[in-house]
C-alpha positions in Angstrom: -188.5 35.6 197.9 -188.2 36.5 194.1 -186.2 34.3 191.9 -182.6 35.4 191.3 -181.8 36.4 187.7 -178.2 37.2 188.4 -176.1 36.0 191.4 -172.6 37.4 191.8 -170.5 35.7 194.4 -167.0 36.6 195.8 -165.9 38.3 192.5 -162.4 39.7 192.5 -160.6 41.5 189.7 -157.2 43.1 189.7 -155.3 45.1 187.0 -151.5 45.2 187.5 -151.8 45.0 191.3 -154.8 47.4 191.5 -157.8 45.8 193.2 -160.7 46.9 190.9 -163.2 44.5 192.5 -162.9 43.2 196.0 -165.0 40.2 197.0 -168.2 41.6 195.4 -171.4 39.8 196.2 -174.7 40.9 194.6 -178.1 39.3 194.0 -180.4 40.7 191.3 -184.0 39.7 191.8 -186.4 39.0 188.9 -188.5 42.0 187.9 -186.5 44.5 190.0 -184.6 47.6 189.1 -181.2 47.3 190.9 -179.1 50.5 190.8 -175.3 50.4 191.4 -173.9 53.8 192.5 -170.5 54.9 193.6 -167.7 57.4 192.8 -165.6 57.3 189.6 -163.1 54.5 189.7 -165.2 52.4 192.2 -165.3 49.4 189.8 -168.9 49.7 188.5 -168.1 49.3 184.8 -165.6 46.6 185.6 -168.3 44.7 187.4 -170.7 44.9 184.4 -167.8 43.8 182.1 -167.3 40.7 184.2 -171.0 39.9 183.8 -171.2 40.3 180.0 -168.0 38.4 179.2 -165.7 41.3 178.3 -163.6 40.5 181.4 -163.0 37.3 183.3 -162.9 37.7 187.1 -159.8 36.4 188.9 -161.9 34.5 191.4 -165.6 34.2 192.1 -168.7 33.2 190.2 -171.3 34.9 188.1 -174.5 32.9 187.6 -177.2 34.0 185.2 -180.5 32.2 185.4 -178.9 29.4 187.2 -176.1 29.0 184.7 -172.4 29.8 185.4 -171.4 32.3 182.7 -167.7 32.7 183.6 -165.7 32.1 180.5 -168.5 32.5 178.1 -168.1 34.9 175.2 -170.0 38.2 175.1 -172.2 37.1 172.2 -173.0 33.8 174.0 -174.1 35.7 177.1 -176.2 38.0 175.0 -178.0 35.1 173.4 -178.8 33.8 176.9 -180.7 37.0 177.4 -178.4 39.6 179.0 -178.1 42.8 177.1 -176.0 45.9 177.9 -176.4 49.6 177.0 -173.0 51.3 177.0 -172.0 54.7 178.2 -171.4 55.9 174.6 -174.3 55.3 172.2 -173.5 52.4 169.9 -175.7 52.9 166.9 -175.4 52.8 163.2 -175.3 56.5 162.3 -175.6 56.0 158.5 -178.7 53.8 158.8 -182.3 54.9 159.5 -183.8 54.7 162.9 -186.0 51.8 161.7 -183.0 49.9 160.4 -181.1 50.5 163.6 -183.9 48.8 165.6 -184.4 46.0 163.1 -180.8 44.9 163.0 -180.5 43.5 166.5 -183.8 41.8 166.2 -182.7 40.0 163.1 -179.3 39.2 164.7 -181.0 37.8 167.8 -183.2 35.5 165.8 -180.3 34.4 163.6 -178.6 33.2 166.8 -175.0 33.9 165.7 -174.9 37.6 164.9 -174.1 37.0 161.3 -176.4 39.9 160.5 -177.6 38.0 157.4 -181.0 39.7 157.1 -182.0 37.6 154.0 -181.9 34.4 156.2 -184.6 35.9 158.4 -186.6 37.4 155.5 -189.7 35.5 156.6 -189.7 37.4 159.9 -189.2 40.8 158.2 -192.8 42.1 158.4 -193.2 41.0 162.1 -189.9 42.7 163.0 -190.8 45.9 161.1 -194.1 46.1 162.9 -192.5 45.6 166.3 -189.7 48.1 165.5 -192.2 50.8 164.4 -194.3 50.2 167.6 -191.2 50.7 169.8 -190.2 53.8 167.9 -193.7 55.1 168.3 -193.2 54.9 172.1 -190.3 57.3 171.6 -192.6 59.6 169.7 -191.1 58.8 166.4 -193.7 58.1 163.8 -194.4 58.2 160.0 -191.5 59.2 157.7 -189.3 60.1 160.7 -188.5 56.4 161.2 -186.5 56.6 158.0 -184.3 59.5 159.1 -180.6 58.8 159.6 -179.8 58.0 163.2 -176.6 60.1 163.0 -178.7 63.3 162.8 -180.3 62.7 166.2 -179.4 64.5 169.5 -177.3 62.6 172.0 -180.3 62.0 174.2 -182.3 60.6 171.3 -179.4 58.4 170.3 -179.3 57.0 173.9 -183.0 56.2 173.8 -182.7 54.7 170.3 -179.9 52.4 171.6 -182.2 51.4 174.5 -185.0 50.5 172.0 -182.4 48.5 170.1 -181.8 46.5 173.2 -185.5 46.1 174.1 -186.4 44.6 170.8 -184.1 41.7 171.7 -186.5 40.9 174.6 -183.7 40.6 177.2 -184.0 38.6 180.4 -181.7 41.2 182.1 -181.0 44.7 180.8 -177.8 46.4 182.0 -177.7 50.2 181.7 -174.3 51.9 182.1 -175.0 55.6 182.8 -178.0 55.9 180.5 -178.4 59.7 181.1 -174.7 60.6 180.9 -174.1 63.9 179.2 -177.8 64.7 178.8 -179.5 68.0 179.4 -182.2 67.9 182.1 -185.1 67.7 179.7 -183.5 64.7 177.9 -182.9 63.1 181.3 -186.5 63.5 182.3 -187.6 62.0 179.0 -185.3 59.0 179.6 -186.6 58.6 183.1 -190.2 58.4 181.7 -189.0 55.7 179.2 -187.3 53.8 182.0 -190.5 53.9 184.1 -192.5 52.5 181.1 -190.0 49.6 180.9 -190.2 49.1 184.6 -194.0 48.7 184.3 -193.4 45.7 182.1 -191.5 43.9 184.9 -188.2 43.7 183.1 -185.2 43.1 185.3 -182.6 45.8 185.1 -179.2 46.8 186.5 -178.5 50.6 186.3 -175.2 52.3 186.9 -175.9 56.0 187.2 -174.4 59.1 188.8 -177.5 61.2 188.6 -179.3 60.5 191.9 -182.5 61.9 190.6 -182.6 59.1 188.0 -181.6 56.5 190.6 -184.2 57.4 193.1 -186.9 57.7 190.4 -186.6 54.2 189.1 -184.6 51.9 191.5 -186.2 49.3 193.8 -182.8 48.4 195.3 -179.5 50.3 195.4 -176.0 48.9 196.1 -173.1 51.2 196.7 -169.7 50.3 195.4 -166.6 52.1 196.8 -163.0 51.1 196.1 -164.1 47.9 194.5 -166.3 46.7 197.4 -170.0 46.8 198.2 -170.4 49.0 201.3 -174.2 49.1 201.5 -177.3 47.7 199.8 -180.9 48.6 200.5 -184.0 50.4 199.4 -183.7 54.0 198.2 -184.9 55.3 201.6 -182.3 53.1 203.4 -179.5 54.3 201.2 -180.6 57.9 201.4 -180.2 57.9 205.1 -177.1 55.7 205.4 -174.3 57.8 206.9 -171.6 55.4 205.6 -172.9 56.0 202.1 -173.0 59.8 202.6 -169.4 59.8 203.8 -167.9 57.4 201.2 -169.8 58.7 198.2 -170.7 62.3 198.8 -168.2 63.4 201.4 -170.9 63.8 204.0 -173.5 65.5 201.8 -177.0 64.2 202.0 -178.5 62.3 199.1 
């Protein structure tokens, strides 16, 4: 059996009497793409927030690479190697594409997110080369790397944010609806990028409503409904699970 990168045990979270997470157990294996699906309000984003330190579970444990991370701050968890891509692109719109990708790399090396790029000046050329290489994988080359990020389409901003995460060389990458609001051609481009990342063996958790995306990249799928995991399995197992069809799609086939 593969090593576990993330182990979530008996996690519960309530908000004013509302049970957002109900005894959630989840194991994320090294090198796998694990998708979490479910209807709106199922608790998917709450679960990710409990993993990255934005929320503290009422009960239960979250173990990352064998270390209990409950109570750690978000930047401490990031430094351990867990990086999240949010639903809304979080970029620096007034900076160039190249600068956007360089900043998290400098911050990661600095170790404290002071964003003091002068402290890491000795690493600048290495980081520039790596940032340019990653942008090239998006098809962005030459002078285009110096264009302002704010002028990009939503789909390109999402992919730029993904590259900003990848340059940190995360142990675990968490993607919260990476194709939300995208046109189909942008979604397909993002799927191709996710497949390239998958080939590298990076461990990922993906929350996504688009089943085309999920079935294109996931090794394992877990279904969250009303705060509880109701099914986990391979894409084929989930596709044919009648409980999933009833709970998630009202009886429609995946």
